[in-house]
C-alpha positions as CSV (number, residue, x, y, z in Angstrom):
1,X,168.6,17.1,141.8
2,X,165.3,17.0,139.9
3,X,165.3,14.7,137.0
4,X,165.6,16.4,133.5
5,X,162.8,16.0,131.1
6,X,163.5,13.6,128.2
7,X,164.3,15.2,124.9
8,X,164.0,14.2,121.2
9,X,167.7,13.4,121.4
10,X,167.1,11.0,124.2
11,X,164.5,9.2,122.2
12,X,166.8,9.0,119.2
13,X,169.6,7.6,121.2
14,X,167.2,5.0,122.9
15,X,166.2,3.4,119.6
16,X,169.4,4.1,117.6
17,X,168.0,6.5,114.9
18,X,168.6,10.2,114.0
19,X,166.5,12.9,115.7
20,X,164.9,13.9,112.3
21,X,163.5,10.2,112.2
22,X,161.8,10.8,115.7
23,X,160.5,14.1,114.4
24,X,159.0,12.4,111.3
25,X,157.2,9.9,113.5
26,X,155.9,12.6,116.0
27,X,154.6,14.8,113.1
28,X,153.5,11.9,110.9
29,X,155.5,13.4,108.1
30,X,157.8,11.7,105.7
31,X,158.5,8.0,105.1
32,X,159.5,6.0,108.1
33,X,159.6,2.1,108.0
34,X,157.0,0.4,110.1
35,X,159.5,-1.4,112.3
36,X,161.4,1.8,113.1
37,X,158.3,3.7,113.6
38,X,157.1,1.2,116.2
39,X,160.6,1.4,117.9
40,X,160.4,5.2,118.2
41,X,156.8,5.1,119.6
42,X,158.0,2.5,122.2
43,X,160.9,4.7,123.1
44,X,158.6,7.7,123.6
45,X,156.3,5.6,125.8
46,X,159.3,4.3,127.9
47,X,160.8,7.7,128.3
48,X,157.6,9.5,128.8
49,X,158.7,12.1,126.2
50,X,156.1,14.9,125.5
51,X,156.8,16.8,122.2
52,X,157.2,20.5,122.7
53,X,154.1,21.6,120.7
54,X,154.6,25.3,121.5
55,X,158.0,25.4,119.9
56,X,156.5,23.4,116.9
57,X,153.6,25.9,116.7
58,X,156.0,28.8,116.7
59,X,157.7,27.3,113.7
60,X,154.5,26.5,111.9
61,X,152.2,29.3,113.1
62,X,149.7,26.7,114.0
63,X,148.7,25.2,117.4
64,X,146.4,22.5,116.2
65,X,143.9,23.7,118.8
66,X,140.4,25.2,118.3
67,X,137.9,26.5,120.8
68,X,134.2,26.2,121.4
69,X,132.8,29.1,123.5
70,X,129.2,28.2,124.5
71,X,126.6,29.5,126.9
72,X,125.6,26.5,129.0
73,X,127.7,23.2,129.0
74,X,125.1,21.5,131.3
75,X,122.4,21.8,128.8
76,X,122.0,18.4,127.0
77,X,121.7,20.1,123.6
78,X,125.1,21.6,123.9
79,X,126.5,18.5,125.5
80,X,125.7,16.7,122.3
81,X,127.0,19.7,120.2
82,X,130.3,19.3,122.0
83,X,130.5,15.7,121.2
84,X,129.9,16.2,117.5
85,X,132.6,18.9,117.6
86,X,135.1,16.9,119.6
87,X,134.8,13.9,117.3
88,X,135.3,16.0,114.1
89,X,138.2,17.9,115.6
90,X,139.9,14.7,116.8
91,X,139.6,13.1,113.4
92,X,141.5,16.0,112.0
93,X,144.3,16.0,114.6
94,X,142.9,19.0,116.5
95,X,142.3,19.5,120.1
96,X,139.1,21.2,121.2
97,X,139.0,23.6,124.1
98,X,135.5,24.2,125.8
99,X,134.8,27.5,127.4
100,X,131.3,28.1,129.3
101,X,130.0,31.6,129.5
102,X,126.7,31.1,131.5
103,X,125.1,33.7,129.0
104,X,127.4,36.5,130.6
105,X,129.0,38.7,127.9
106,X,131.9,39.9,130.2
107,X,132.8,36.3,130.9
108,X,132.6,35.5,127.1
109,X,134.9,38.4,126.3
110,X,137.5,37.3,128.8
111,X,137.5,33.8,127.4
112,X,137.9,35.0,123.8
113,X,140.8,37.2,124.9
114,X,142.5,34.3,126.7
115,X,142.0,32.0,123.7
116,X,143.4,34.7,121.3
117,X,146.5,35.2,123.6
118,X,147.1,31.4,123.5
119,X,146.9,31.5,119.7
120,X,144.1,29.0,119.0
121,X,143.8,28.4,115.4
122,X,140.1,29.1,115.2
123,X,137.0,29.7,117.3
124,X,133.5,28.3,117.4
125,X,131.3,30.9,119.2
126,X,127.7,30.7,120.7
127,X,127.3,34.3,121.3
128,X,125.9,35.2,124.7
129,X,122.7,37.2,124.4
130,X,123.6,37.6,120.6
131,X,126.4,40.1,121.3
132,X,128.8,40.9,118.5
133,X,131.7,42.4,120.5
134,X,133.6,39.1,120.9
135,X,133.0,38.2,117.3
136,X,134.6,41.6,116.2
137,X,137.5,41.0,118.4
138,X,138.1,37.6,116.9
139,X,138.0,38.9,113.4
140,X,140.2,41.8,114.2
141,X,142.8,39.4,115.4
142,X,142.3,37.6,111.9
143,X,141.4,34.3,113.5
144,X,138.9,32.1,111.6
145,X,135.4,32.2,113.2
146,X,132.3,30.3,112.9
147,X,129.1,31.4,114.8
148,X,126.9,28.5,116.1
149,X,123.2,28.2,117.0
150,X,122.7,31.9,117.1
151,X,123.3,35.0,115.0
152,X,125.8,37.8,116.1
153,X,124.0,41.0,115.1
154,X,126.0,43.2,112.8
155,X,128.7,40.5,112.2
156,X,129.6,39.1,108.8
157,X,130.7,35.5,109.8
158,X,130.1,31.9,108.9
159,X,127.1,30.5,110.8
160,X,125.8,27.1,111.5
161,X,122.1,27.1,113.0
162,X,119.1,25.0,113.3
163,X,115.9,26.2,111.7
164,X,114.4,27.7,114.8
165,X,111.9,29.7,112.7
166,X,110.5,26.7,110.9
167,X,110.6,24.2,113.7
168,X,108.7,26.6,116.1
169,X,106.3,27.2,113.1
170,X,105.4,23.5,113.0
171,X,104.8,23.5,116.9
172,X,102.5,26.5,116.5
173,X,100.5,24.9,113.8
174,X,100.3,21.7,115.8
175,X,99.0,23.4,118.9
176,X,96.5,25.3,116.8
177,X,95.2,22.2,115.0
178,X,94.5,20.7,118.5
179,X,92.0,23.4,119.1
180,X,93.9,25.6,121.5
181,X,92.9,29.3,121.4
182,X,95.0,30.7,124.3
183,X,98.6,29.9,124.5
184,X,101.7,31.1,126.1
185,X,105.4,31.3,124.9
186,X,108.0,30.9,127.6
187,X,110.9,32.8,125.9
188,X,114.6,33.3,126.4
189,X,116.2,36.8,126.8
190,X,115.2,39.5,124.3
191,X,117.5,40.2,121.4
192,X,118.7,36.6,121.3
193,X,118.2,35.4,117.8
194,X,117.1,31.8,118.7
195,X,114.5,33.2,121.2
196,X,113.2,35.8,118.7
197,X,113.0,33.3,115.8
198,X,111.2,30.8,118.0
199,X,108.6,33.4,119.2
200,X,108.1,34.6,115.6
201,X,107.8,31.1,114.2
202,X,105.3,29.8,116.7
203,X,103.2,32.9,116.4
204,X,103.0,32.5,112.7
205,X,102.2,28.7,112.8
206,X,99.5,29.4,115.5
207,X,97.9,32.4,114.0
208,X,97.7,30.8,110.5
209,X,95.1,28.5,112.0
210,X,93.8,30.6,114.8
211,X,94.0,34.2,113.7
212,X,91.8,35.3,116.7
213,X,93.6,33.3,119.1
214,X,95.7,34.7,122.0
215,X,99.4,34.1,122.0
216,X,101.2,35.8,125.1
217,X,104.9,36.1,125.4
218,X,106.9,35.9,128.7
219,X,110.6,36.5,128.6
220,X,113.1,34.9,131.0
221,X,116.4,33.0,130.8
222,X,117.1,29.7,129.1
223,X,117.1,27.6,132.3
224,X,114.8,25.5,134.4
225,X,114.1,28.0,137.2
226,X,113.0,30.6,134.7
227,X,110.7,28.1,132.9
228,X,109.1,27.3,136.2
229,X,108.7,31.0,137.2
230,X,107.3,32.0,133.9
231,X,104.9,29.2,134.0
232,X,103.4,30.5,137.2
233,X,103.0,33.9,135.6
234,X,101.4,32.5,132.6
235,X,98.9,30.4,134.7
236,X,97.8,33.6,136.5
237,X,96.4,35.1,133.3
238,X,92.7,35.1,132.7
239,X,91.6,33.2,130.8
240,X,94.3,30.7,131.6
241,X,96.3,29.4,128.7
242,X,95.6,25.8,127.6
243,X,99.0,25.3,126.0
244,X,102.5,26.3,126.8
245,X,105.6,26.5,124.6
246,X,109.1,26.3,126.0
247,X,111.7,28.0,123.8
248,X,114.5,25.5,124.9
249,X,114.6,22.1,126.6
250,X,115.5,23.4,130.1
251,X,112.6,25.9,130.0
252,X,110.3,23.2,129.0
253,X,111.4,21.0,131.9
254,X,110.9,24.0,134.3
255,X,107.5,24.5,132.7
256,X,106.5,20.9,133.4
257,X,107.5,21.3,137.1
258,X,105.5,24.6,137.3
259,X,102.5,22.7,136.0
260,X,102.9,20.0,138.6
261,X,103.3,22.7,141.3
262,X,99.7,23.8,140.1
263,X,98.4,20.3,140.1
264,X,97.7,20.5,136.4
265,X,97.9,17.3,134.3
266,X,99.8,17.2,131.0
267,X,98.1,17.1,128.4
268,X,94.6,16.5,129.8
269,X,94.5,20.2,131.3
270,X,97.5,21.9,129.6
271,X,99.5,20.9,126.5
272,X,103.2,21.3,126.7
273,X,105.5,21.6,123.8
274,X,109.2,22.7,123.5
275,X,112.2,23.3,121.4
276,X,115.1,20.8,121.6
277,X,114.9,17.2,122.6
278,X,116.4,15.5,125.7
279,X,118.6,12.3,125.3
280,X,117.3,8.9,126.3
281,X,120.0,8.8,129.2
282,X,118.0,11.7,130.9
283,X,114.4,10.9,130.0
284,X,113.6,7.1,130.4
285,X,110.1,7.6,128.9
286,X,110.0,10.0,125.9
287,X,107.1,12.3,126.7
288,X,107.6,15.8,125.4
289,X,106.4,17.0,122.0
290,X,109.5,18.9,120.6
291,X,111.1,20.4,117.6
292,X,114.4,18.6,117.7
293,X,117.7,20.1,116.3
294,X,120.5,17.9,114.9
295,X,122.8,18.8,117.8
296,X,125.6,16.3,117.0
297,X,125.5,17.3,113.3
298,X,125.7,21.0,114.2
299,X,129.0,20.3,116.2
300,X,130.5,18.3,113.4
301,X,129.6,20.7,110.5
302,X,130.8,23.7,112.4
303,X,134.2,22.1,113.0
304,X,134.5,21.1,109.4
305,X,133.7,24.5,108.2
306,X,136.0,26.1,110.7
307,X,138.9,23.7,109.7
308,X,138.4,24.5,106.0
309,X,138.7,28.1,106.8
310,X,141.8,27.5,108.9
311,X,143.4,25.5,106.0
312,X,142.8,28.1,103.6
313,X,143.6,31.0,105.8
314,X,140.1,32.6,105.5
315,X,139.4,35.1,108.2
316,X,136.9,37.4,106.5
317,X,134.7,35.3,104.2
318,X,133.0,37.0,101.3
319,X,130.3,36.0,101.2
320,X,129.9,34.1,104.6
321,X,128.5,30.7,104.5
322,X,125.2,30.2,106.3
323,X,124.2,26.6,107.0
324,X,120.6,26.2,108.1
325,X,120.1,22.7,109.5
326,X,116.5,21.1,109.4
327,X,114.6,20.5,112.5
328,X,112.3,17.5,113.1
329,X,108.8,17.7,114.8
330,X,108.4,14.8,117.2
331,X,104.9,14.3,118.6
332,X,104.6,12.6,121.8
333,X,102.2,12.5,124.7
334,X,102.6,16.0,126.2
335,X,100.5,17.4,123.3
336,X,96.7,16.9,123.4
337,X,93.4,18.6,122.5
338,X,92.2,21.7,124.1
339,X,90.0,20.9,127.2
340,X,86.4,21.6,126.9
341,X,85.2,24.6,128.8
């Protein structure tokens, strides 16, 4: 016969206490003497007892789980966001579930439905292509929601974002101040707020100093292949741009490869700047000039805001909180003066 799973009564018998005492140790509620607590914890380890969190959540209406639905878990920016979110969740006794959508709205919608069915206490959402359908579904189910990194059009919800507009404006001003008159923006999908804000910010900064300059925009996807492909398109223009701006870190890396394909040196022949930094574990020699978002802080602050909403049962904030985190301009070797001629 298969061995039965240990129960809370088995743990209580093992260490000679009442089941309610074991429950207090598991839930960290009520006073239990230190010596007794240690005996109970040892008995739990010896027996391999796993508390029935589902039954506990049915009684309390809480599961102590939250979810982060994001667009590309392989992107180092989001990897750092996840670390900040996970640290904050763990400190408050919550488990963080990660769902990766690859920028597909259908996949995002399926994940959200599954998470709601499993009764997560709250959801952090980086909306794929800025769609608001998933956000509306979450709010219809009266589940606390925080939108991260992007805005969901037509949705009233708490948001935590980096200052894409301001950071890109600084990059545009930098490129213009270096004497570049013809630049190209390698942008993400249209109607995605981060891409739109970065295009607008860069154009504002560039045209403030170069009102007659050319600032071409090429739309693609937030990945390396797209950055490489758009770079080829931009280099085919006449006159050829002397500076490129990648709207996220993967597009910038793709642009660097595209420039190498064309045997163009950075920054002697083409300046390259980008949005979002890369961690030292990936880049041994910091090279790219970037507008760097505080990714770890974004993850932490988003979780803290969500947990506050969960604690106070706020599912329709009025007015919603909008946290705009500052972005740092980091000037490195990839930006240089416009080449003569």
